[in-house]
C-alpha positions as CSV (number, residue, x, y, z in Angstrom):
1,X,-19.3,2.7,-11.3
2,X,-19.9,5.7,-13.4
3,X,-20.0,8.6,-11.0
4,X,-17.6,9.8,-8.3
5,X,-18.2,11.9,-5.2
6,X,-15.3,13.4,-3.3
7,X,-16.0,14.9,0.1
8,X,-14.0,17.5,1.9
9,X,-16.2,19.2,4.5
10,X,-19.2,20.3,2.4
11,X,-17.4,20.5,-0.9
12,X,-18.5,17.9,-3.5
13,X,-17.1,17.5,-7.0
14,X,-18.3,15.1,-9.8
15,X,-15.9,13.1,-11.9
16,X,-15.5,9.6,-13.3
17,X,-15.1,6.3,-11.6
18,X,-12.7,5.8,-8.7
19,X,-10.6,8.9,-8.8
20,X,-8.3,9.1,-5.7
21,X,-9.8,9.4,-2.3
22,X,-9.0,12.6,-0.5
23,X,-5.4,12.2,0.8
24,X,-4.2,13.6,4.1
25,X,-1.9,16.1,2.2
26,X,-4.9,17.6,0.3
27,X,-6.9,17.9,3.5
28,X,-4.1,19.5,5.4
29,X,-3.6,22.0,2.5
30,X,-7.2,23.2,3.1
31,X,-6.6,23.6,6.9
32,X,-8.6,20.5,7.7
33,X,-7.5,17.3,9.4
34,X,-8.3,13.6,9.4
35,X,-9.6,12.5,12.8
36,X,-11.0,9.3,14.2
37,X,-14.8,8.9,13.9
38,X,-16.1,7.8,17.3
39,X,-14.1,4.6,18.0
40,X,-13.6,3.8,14.4
41,X,-10.8,4.5,11.9
42,X,-9.8,7.7,10.2
43,X,-12.2,9.2,7.7
44,X,-11.4,7.8,4.2
45,X,-14.2,9.9,2.7
46,X,-15.2,7.8,-0.3
47,X,-12.8,5.0,0.5
48,X,-12.9,2.3,3.2
49,X,-10.3,-0.4,3.7
50,X,-6.5,-0.2,3.9
51,X,-4.0,2.0,2.1
52,X,-0.2,1.4,2.3
53,X,2.0,4.4,1.6
54,X,5.7,4.6,0.8
55,X,7.5,4.2,-2.5
56,X,8.2,1.6,-5.2
57,X,5.1,-0.5,-4.8
58,X,5.1,-3.3,-7.3
59,X,2.1,-5.4,-6.6
60,X,-1.2,-5.7,-4.6
61,X,-3.7,-8.5,-4.6
62,X,-6.7,-9.8,-2.6
63,X,-9.7,-12.1,-2.8
64,X,-13.3,-11.8,-1.7
65,X,-16.7,-13.4,-2.0
66,X,-19.0,-11.0,-3.8
67,X,-21.7,-10.1,-1.3
68,X,-25.4,-10.1,-2.0
69,X,-26.4,-6.4,-2.0
70,X,-29.8,-4.8,-1.4
71,X,-30.4,-1.4,-3.1
72,X,-31.7,1.4,-0.9
73,X,-32.0,3.8,-3.8
74,X,-31.1,4.0,-7.5
75,X,-28.1,6.2,-6.5
76,X,-26.4,3.3,-4.6
77,X,-23.1,2.3,-6.1
78,X,-20.0,0.7,-4.6
79,X,-17.1,-1.5,-5.5
80,X,-14.4,-3.6,-3.8
81,X,-11.1,-3.2,-5.6
82,X,-7.3,-3.4,-5.4
83,X,-4.9,-0.9,-6.8
84,X,-1.6,0.9,-6.9
85,X,-1.4,4.7,-6.3
86,X,-4.4,7.0,-5.5
87,X,-3.8,7.7,-1.8
88,X,-1.9,11.0,-2.2
89,X,-1.2,10.6,-5.9
90,X,-2.9,11.7,-9.1
91,X,-3.2,8.3,-10.7
92,X,-4.8,4.9,-9.8
93,X,-4.2,1.6,-11.5
94,X,-7.0,-0.6,-10.2
95,X,-9.5,-3.4,-10.9
96,X,-12.5,-4.9,-9.1
97,X,-16.3,-5.4,-9.3
98,X,-18.8,-2.6,-9.1
99,X,-22.4,-3.1,-7.9
100,X,-24.7,-0.6,-9.6
101,X,-28.3,0.1,-8.4
102,X,-29.2,2.6,-11.1
103,X,-31.6,0.2,-12.7
104,X,-33.4,-0.3,-9.3
105,X,-31.7,-3.7,-8.8
106,X,-28.1,-4.5,-8.0
107,X,-26.0,-5.3,-11.1
108,X,-22.4,-6.6,-10.7
109,X,-20.0,-5.3,-13.2
110,X,-16.3,-6.3,-13.4
111,X,-14.0,-3.4,-14.5
112,X,-10.5,-2.0,-14.5
113,X,-9.2,1.6,-14.7
114,X,-6.0,3.4,-15.3
115,X,-7.2,6.7,-13.8
116,X,-7.4,9.5,-15.1
117,X,-8.5,7.5,-18.1
118,X,-12.1,6.3,-18.0
119,X,-13.0,2.9,-16.5
120,X,-13.3,-0.1,-18.8
121,X,-16.2,-2.4,-18.0
122,X,-15.9,-6.1,-19.0
123,X,-18.8,-7.7,-20.9
124,X,-21.0,-9.4,-18.4
125,X,-22.0,-12.0,-21.1
126,X,-18.4,-13.3,-21.2
127,X,-17.4,-12.2,-17.7
128,X,-20.5,-12.6,-15.5
129,X,-20.4,-12.0,-11.7
130,X,-23.1,-12.9,-9.2
131,X,-23.4,-12.7,-5.5
132,X,-21.5,-15.6,-3.8
133,X,-18.8,-15.7,-6.5
134,X,-15.2,-16.0,-5.4
135,X,-13.2,-13.0,-6.8
136,X,-9.4,-12.5,-7.0
137,X,-7.9,-9.3,-8.2
138,X,-4.3,-8.1,-8.6
139,X,-2.3,-5.2,-10.0
140,X,1.4,-5.8,-10.8
141,X,4.0,-3.4,-12.0
142,X,5.6,-4.9,-15.1
143,X,8.3,-2.4,-15.6
144,X,8.7,0.5,-18.1
145,X,5.5,2.2,-16.9
146,X,3.4,-0.9,-17.6
147,X,0.9,-2.5,-15.3
148,X,-0.7,-5.9,-15.5
149,X,-4.3,-6.0,-14.1
150,X,-5.9,-9.3,-13.4
151,X,-9.4,-10.2,-12.3
152,X,-10.7,-13.7,-11.9
153,X,-14.1,-15.3,-11.0
154,X,-13.2,-18.9,-10.0
155,X,-16.9,-19.6,-9.4
156,X,-17.8,-18.8,-13.0
157,X,-14.5,-20.0,-14.3
158,X,-13.1,-16.9,-16.1
159,X,-10.0,-14.8,-15.8
160,X,-9.3,-11.5,-17.5
161,X,-5.8,-10.1,-17.8
162,X,-4.6,-6.9,-19.5
163,X,-1.4,-4.9,-19.5
164,X,-1.6,-1.1,-19.8
165,X,0.9,1.8,-19.7
166,X,0.8,4.8,-17.4
167,X,3.4,7.0,-15.9
168,X,2.7,6.8,-12.2
169,X,4.6,7.2,-8.9
170,X,3.8,3.8,-7.3
171,X,3.5,5.6,-3.9
172,X,0.6,3.7,-2.4
173,X,-1.2,0.4,-2.6
174,X,-4.7,-0.3,-1.5
175,X,-7.4,-2.9,-0.8
176,X,-10.6,-0.8,-0.8
177,X,-14.3,-0.5,-1.0
178,X,-15.6,2.7,-2.6
179,X,-18.9,4.4,-3.2
180,X,-18.4,7.1,-5.8
181,X,-21.9,8.4,-5.2
182,X,-21.6,8.4,-1.4
183,X,-24.5,6.0,-1.2
184,X,-23.8,2.4,-0.4
185,X,-26.2,-0.5,-1.1
186,X,-26.6,-2.7,1.9
187,X,-23.9,-5.3,1.2
188,X,-23.9,-6.7,4.8
189,X,-20.3,-7.9,5.4
190,X,-17.6,-8.2,2.8
191,X,-14.5,-10.3,3.8
192,X,-11.2,-9.6,2.1
193,X,-8.6,-12.5,2.3
194,X,-5.2,-13.3,0.9
195,X,-4.4,-9.6,0.8
196,X,-0.8,-8.9,-0.1
197,X,1.4,-5.9,-1.0
198,X,4.7,-6.5,-2.8
199,X,4.3,-10.2,-2.2
200,X,4.1,-9.9,1.5
201,X,1.1,-9.7,3.9
202,X,-0.9,-6.4,3.7
203,X,-0.2,-5.9,7.4
204,X,3.6,-6.0,6.8
205,X,3.3,-2.7,5.0
206,X,1.8,-0.9,8.1
207,X,-1.2,0.3,6.1
208,X,-3.7,3.0,7.2
209,X,-7.2,1.8,8.1
210,X,-10.0,3.9,6.5
211,X,-13.7,4.1,7.2
212,X,-15.9,5.8,4.5
213,X,-18.0,8.7,5.8
214,X,-20.2,11.5,4.4
215,X,-21.0,12.9,7.8
216,X,-22.0,9.5,9.2
217,X,-19.8,6.4,9.1
218,X,-21.1,4.4,6.2
219,X,-19.0,1.2,6.7
220,X,-16.5,-0.1,9.2
221,X,-13.1,-1.6,8.5
222,X,-12.0,-4.3,10.9
223,X,-8.6,-4.9,12.3
224,X,-6.3,-7.1,10.2
225,X,-6.4,-10.8,11.0
226,X,-4.9,-14.1,9.7
227,X,-1.3,-12.9,9.7
228,X,-2.2,-9.5,8.3
229,X,-3.9,-10.8,5.1
230,X,-7.6,-10.5,5.9
231,X,-10.2,-8.0,7.2
232,X,-13.9,-7.3,6.9
233,X,-16.0,-4.3,5.7
234,X,-19.4,-4.0,7.5
235,X,-22.2,-1.9,6.1
236,X,-23.5,0.6,8.5
237,X,-25.4,3.3,6.6
238,X,-26.2,4.3,3.0
């Protein structure tokens, strides 16, 4: 992911990969409000998935099988990821896999980011990802403003781990899909599993369910299942 689209009403601003989604506080400050879309979840703008809010978050993790995506246009770009911060805060500590259609065909790229620093893409020659691969991602607070980001592809047999420093508030934790361009490739259904926050089920943190929308609902986030550790994202619209 190399571009970012943030949507508040008709206002769009370009930035780098995976800056925070528009939090409820920012929307309220502009006299707007989050509201349910039809019978779906609240509008997550460029984010879909679940965001837990509070304080002192120390870890988040989840697994998924990388979907086979079909490009609708060269502008299509999206990524499943896990992270700490970003929902109502100015930093995000995150890692996942981006699917980029800028070449005309989907290209899967593993990455991590300590936003507002630029994203770091892993070499696909040493860290390849293909549709059907089983991915596990985690972000863990290691103390003293340090975060350990881990991404693994058990199908290809590689694991990448790095520890980076950033002063952050640790006020949210997320399991998310995101389209920085506001244009999703058709990824079908993506299933997250083994989703945890602070070592407990994602559901135990009473997270907010988000559906991405740019005027139409682009994907739908299911209810949590399997003891609060699994959910699906279903593609609806580019």
